[in-house]
Backbone bond lengths (Angstrom), bond angles and torsions (degrees), N, CA, C in turn:
res aa  C-N    CA-C-N  psi(-1)  N-CA   C-N-CA  omega(-1)  CA-C   N-CA-C  phi
1 X - - - 1.447 - - 1.528 109.70 -
2 X 1.320 116.73 131.96 1.469 122.62 179.56 1.518 109.12 -76.66
3 X 1.316 114.80 131.64 1.464 120.56 177.79 1.522 109.25 -84.77
4 X 1.313 116.94 141.72 1.452 121.57 -178.93 1.523 111.41 -70.44
5 X 1.331 115.24 152.19 1.463 121.19 179.08 1.527 111.10 -57.37
6 X 1.325 117.07 -40.77 1.464 119.82 -179.76 1.525 111.24 -62.84
7 X 1.326 117.04 -38.90 1.468 120.78 177.74 1.525 109.91 -65.81
8 X 1.330 117.03 -40.75 1.468 120.32 177.01 1.530 110.51 -59.99
9 X 1.334 116.23 -41.21 1.470 120.06 179.05 1.523 111.40 -63.29
10 X 1.317 116.79 -42.43 1.461 120.24 178.19 1.525 110.70 -62.84
11 X 1.327 117.11 -45.15 1.465 120.33 -179.08 1.525 111.05 -63.86
12 X 1.316 117.12 -42.05 1.462 120.85 177.67 1.533 110.22 -62.64
13 X 1.320 116.75 -41.68 1.464 120.84 179.03 1.521 111.07 -63.58
14 X 1.324 117.53 -40.55 1.463 120.95 177.41 1.522 109.94 -61.01
15 X 1.330 117.26 -44.60 1.465 121.76 178.99 1.534 110.95 -59.95
16 X 1.314 117.08 -47.88 1.464 122.23 -177.98 1.533 110.60 -64.96
17 X 1.325 116.94 -44.32 1.467 120.06 179.56 1.525 111.90 -65.39
18 X 1.319 116.78 -37.71 1.463 120.31 177.83 1.527 110.10 -61.16
19 X 1.339 116.89 -42.30 1.466 121.08 178.07 1.528 110.84 -65.64
20 X 1.320 116.51 -38.82 1.456 121.92 -175.27 1.535 112.64 -79.07
21 X 1.332 116.87 -44.29 1.461 121.24 -173.12 1.531 114.16 -102.87
22 X 1.344 115.98 -24.00 1.454 120.11 -175.96 1.521 112.84 89.98
23 X 1.315 116.99 -10.17 1.466 122.91 179.20 1.527 107.19 -155.01
24 X 1.319 116.88 163.89 1.460 120.42 178.59 1.523 108.64 -142.17
25 X 1.321 114.95 133.28 1.464 122.14 172.99 1.530 107.55 -125.84
26 X 1.303 116.50 163.17 1.467 120.66 179.89 1.521 112.06 -56.02
27 X 1.318 116.76 -39.74 1.463 120.43 -179.20 1.536 111.00 -64.05
28 X 1.333 117.23 -33.68 1.468 120.52 177.55 1.525 110.38 -65.09
29 X 1.329 115.81 -41.15 1.468 120.99 178.90 1.523 109.94 -65.73
30 X 1.345 116.66 -45.01 1.465 120.86 178.90 1.526 110.62 -58.95
31 X 1.321 116.94 -43.62 1.463 120.74 179.86 1.530 111.58 -66.50
32 X 1.331 116.82 -42.99 1.468 121.29 -178.00 1.523 111.91 -64.22
33 X 1.331 116.37 -41.96 1.464 120.98 -175.79 1.527 113.09 -94.34
34 X 1.341 115.95 -5.92 1.460 121.45 -176.17 1.527 111.20 58.44
35 X 1.345 115.30 43.58 1.460 122.88 176.79 1.519 108.69 -108.55
36 X 1.319 116.28 160.00 1.460 119.74 177.20 1.528 109.98 -71.96
37 X 1.324 115.85 151.65 1.467 120.50 178.53 1.534 111.77 -61.31
38 X 1.341 118.99 -40.35 1.471 118.48 177.35 1.538 112.88 -62.22
39 X 1.334 117.54 -37.94 1.475 120.51 178.37 1.523 110.57 -63.69
40 X 1.329 116.30 -43.32 1.462 120.95 179.09 1.518 110.00 -65.40
41 X 1.321 117.05 -39.20 1.464 121.18 179.87 1.532 111.21 -60.70
42 X 1.317 116.67 -43.46 1.472 121.20 177.87 1.527 110.19 -63.39
43 X 1.322 116.70 -44.22 1.466 121.04 -179.92 1.526 110.74 -63.43
44 X 1.324 117.54 -41.77 1.468 120.67 -179.83 1.532 110.59 -65.58
45 X 1.325 116.69 -37.46 1.472 119.52 176.42 1.534 110.24 -61.52
46 X 1.323 116.36 -44.77 1.471 120.15 179.36 1.527 111.36 -63.95
47 X 1.330 116.87 -42.29 1.471 119.89 178.89 1.527 110.99 -65.82
48 X 1.323 116.56 -37.48 1.464 120.43 178.09 1.532 110.53 -67.09
49 X 1.315 117.19 -45.15 1.467 121.72 -179.74 1.526 111.68 -63.04
50 X 1.329 117.17 -29.96 1.466 121.59 178.86 1.525 112.43 -94.72
51 X 1.322 116.11 10.63 1.465 124.53 173.71 1.528 114.77 62.40
52 X 1.344 115.51 36.38 1.464 120.20 174.38 1.533 110.95 -94.19
53 X 1.333 115.96 -24.79 1.462 121.13 179.61 1.529 110.42 -137.65
54 X 1.341 114.04 163.14 1.470 122.69 169.08 1.527 105.79 -123.77
55 X 1.322 115.83 145.08 1.458 120.75 176.58 1.519 107.66 -122.12
56 X 1.326 116.02 124.31 1.466 120.44 -179.01 1.528 110.15 -76.73
57 X 1.315 115.02 171.29 1.464 120.53 177.63 1.521 111.83 -62.31
58 X 1.335 116.54 -25.38 1.472 120.58 178.96 1.529 112.26 -86.87
59 X 1.333 117.72 -2.08 1.465 121.50 178.74 1.517 114.78 92.82
60 X 1.336 116.72 3.93 1.469 120.10 178.03 1.530 109.12 -72.31
61 X 1.305 115.85 133.85 1.467 122.05 -178.46 1.518 108.87 -103.13
62 X 1.319 115.95 129.61 1.471 122.93 178.69 1.519 108.77 -125.95
63 X 1.307 116.67 140.68 1.462 120.97 173.52 1.523 109.59 -75.76
64 X 1.317 116.60 139.20 1.457 120.33 169.88 1.528 106.80 -80.41
65 X 1.311 117.47 174.36 1.471 120.22 177.15 1.527 110.05 -57.84
66 X 1.314 115.88 -41.42 1.466 121.56 179.03 1.534 110.97 -62.71
67 X 1.327 116.54 -43.85 1.459 121.45 179.23 1.514 112.24 -68.52
68 X 1.338 116.35 -39.06 1.468 121.22 179.20 1.528 110.25 -64.13
69 X 1.329 117.83 -39.99 1.467 120.87 178.58 1.526 111.13 -58.11
70 X 1.323 116.37 -47.14 1.465 120.71 179.80 1.523 109.99 -65.15
71 X 1.333 116.82 -47.96 1.465 121.49 -177.08 1.524 111.68 -60.31
72 X 1.322 116.93 -44.38 1.466 120.11 -178.84 1.520 111.67 -67.18
73 X 1.323 117.36 -37.48 1.465 120.82 177.79 1.525 110.50 -63.03
74 X 1.316 116.81 -46.25 1.469 120.78 -178.88 1.526 110.56 -67.66
75 X 1.324 116.76 -42.10 1.470 120.77 179.80 1.529 110.98 -63.94
76 X 1.324 116.90 -41.36 1.471 120.34 177.86 1.528 110.55 -61.34
77 X 1.322 116.23 -45.71 1.458 120.00 178.94 1.522 110.88 -61.31
78 X 1.324 116.06 -46.42 1.468 120.87 -178.96 1.527 110.68 -58.88
79 X 1.319 116.22 -48.56 1.457 121.37 -178.09 1.523 111.25 -63.28
80 X 1.324 116.09 -48.59 1.463 120.21 -178.35 1.526 111.11 -62.13
81 X 1.334 116.16 -51.34 1.469 120.17 -174.93 1.525 110.90 -63.79
82 X 1.330 117.74 -43.06 1.472 119.12 -179.65 1.531 111.01 -64.92
83 X 1.332 117.72 -42.45 1.471 120.09 178.78 1.530 110.90 -65.46
84 X 1.315 116.76 -41.21 1.460 121.31 179.72 1.531 110.22 -61.63
85 X 1.328 116.73 -45.94 1.464 120.40 179.42 1.529 111.18 -62.53
86 X 1.326 117.14 -40.63 1.468 119.59 178.58 1.529 110.93 -65.50
87 X 1.331 117.49 -37.72 1.474 120.02 176.88 1.525 111.36 -65.38
88 X 1.332 115.90 -25.57 1.466 120.45 177.50 1.527 112.09 -83.01
89 X 1.343 116.49 -3.23 1.456 120.21 176.67 1.513 115.28 104.63
90 X 1.318 117.88 3.96 1.464 120.68 177.83 1.530 107.96 -76.72
91 X 1.342 116.71 137.43 1.461 118.97 179.99 1.536 109.59 -65.44
92 X 1.338 115.01 154.17 1.460 121.02 -171.99 1.530 112.94 -57.60
93 X 1.321 118.38 -45.51 1.466 121.58 -177.89 1.533 110.49 -59.17
94 X 1.321 116.38 -48.24 1.466 120.83 -179.59 1.522 110.77 -65.92
95 X 1.329 117.51 -42.58 1.465 121.30 -179.84 1.527 110.98 -60.51
96 X 1.327 117.23 -43.08 1.472 120.69 -179.76 1.526 111.02 -66.80
97 X 1.336 116.57 -41.94 1.465 120.39 178.95 1.529 111.17 -64.83
98 X 1.335 116.24 -45.58 1.467 119.94 -179.63 1.530 111.23 -65.33
99 X 1.324 116.40 -42.09 1.470 120.16 179.22 1.523 110.47 -60.24
100 X 1.331 116.57 -37.49 1.463 121.09 -179.26 1.532 111.26 -63.84
101 X 1.310 116.85 -32.57 1.469 119.95 177.34 1.531 111.32 -81.40
102 X 1.327 116.54 -45.64 1.463 121.82 -176.24 1.520 111.99 -62.86
103 X 1.339 117.43 -39.57 1.465 122.13 -173.30 1.520 113.15 -56.74
104 X 1.326 117.27 -24.42 1.471 120.78 -176.37 1.524 113.55 -91.65
105 X 1.315 117.45 -22.56 1.465 119.36 -173.22 1.518 114.35 -107.05
106 X 1.313 117.25 -18.22 1.466 119.71 -177.12 1.537 109.94 -74.43
107 X 1.319 116.30 139.35 1.471 119.95 177.87 1.521 109.90 -75.06
108 X 1.314 115.92 159.50 1.466 120.45 176.98 1.523 110.45 -59.49
109 X 1.328 116.50 -41.11 1.460 121.05 -178.95 1.535 111.15 -62.06
110 X 1.325 116.85 -46.86 1.463 119.80 -179.98 1.519 111.72 -67.14
111 X 1.327 117.35 -40.22 1.463 120.15 179.02 1.524 110.57 -61.26
112 X 1.325 117.16 -45.92 1.464 120.53 -179.50 1.527 111.07 -64.02
113 X 1.334 117.51 -38.19 1.468 120.50 178.40 1.532 110.74 -65.29
114 X 1.310 117.17 -43.00 1.467 121.04 178.32 1.521 109.98 -64.21
115 X 1.329 116.89 -43.20 1.462 119.94 -179.44 1.526 110.77 -62.89
116 X 1.334 117.35 -45.48 1.473 120.06 178.80 1.525 110.79 -60.33
117 X 1.320 116.76 -44.98 1.455 121.08 -179.41 1.529 111.06 -63.22
118 X 1.334 116.73 -48.17 1.467 120.91 -178.02 1.516 110.94 -62.77
119 X 1.300 117.92 -42.86 1.455 120.56 -178.92 1.524 111.09 -70.14
120 X 1.314 117.29 -36.36 1.458 120.69 176.56 1.513 111.43 -65.88
121 X 1.326 116.11 -41.50 1.462 120.82 -179.99 1.525 111.37 -66.73
122 X 1.314 116.38 -29.53 1.468 120.52 -179.42 1.521 112.16 -94.00
123 X 1.338 116.35 -1.82 1.453 120.25 179.79 1.514 113.57 70.21
124 X 1.316 116.59 25.12 1.465 121.05 -179.76 1.520 109.80 -76.31
125 X 1.306 116.94 126.65 1.474 121.34 177.15 1.523 110.65 -85.61
126 X 1.319 116.48 -36.05 1.460 122.39 -178.71 1.517 108.77 -81.30
127 X 1.347 119.43 120.70 1.454 121.24 -177.10 1.514 113.98 -65.15
128 X 1.330 118.50 -13.23 1.455 120.43 178.86 1.519 112.07 -107.29
129 X 1.310 117.99 7.93 1.469 121.16 -172.90 1.523 113.12 -56.25
130 X 1.302 118.62 -41.81 1.454 120.17 179.90 1.516 112.09 -78.61
131 X 1.317 117.75 -13.72 1.458 120.69 -178.67 1.510 112.55 -86.19
132 X 1.309 118.09 -2.12 1.466 119.57 -178.76 1.491 111.42 -108.33
């Protein structure tokens, strides 16, 4: 089953907030994305029902293995594409906005081909060099 772009965004946000804050609550997601708390609550229920996240009794949100896989894939794409665009001369704001759109629609095959080409052109030996 294909996961919706909005769900991918939520999972990526949970991953980023966990790295930044060490914990994630619905209110943190609402603040980060500038969404209403009720909208985030509905999204978290859907992610929980589809086994992408777990929510503790204290309200802490954790990614499941399934959710982490999706979040890490989207985050890697976002990071790589935005850095690649900036290296090509695109301003940071535009690169981040474009990467946010591209990361959801590009196929795995096309992303890997672009990454191989970009890293080869830059002489990168480490396959994750542009992703960091």
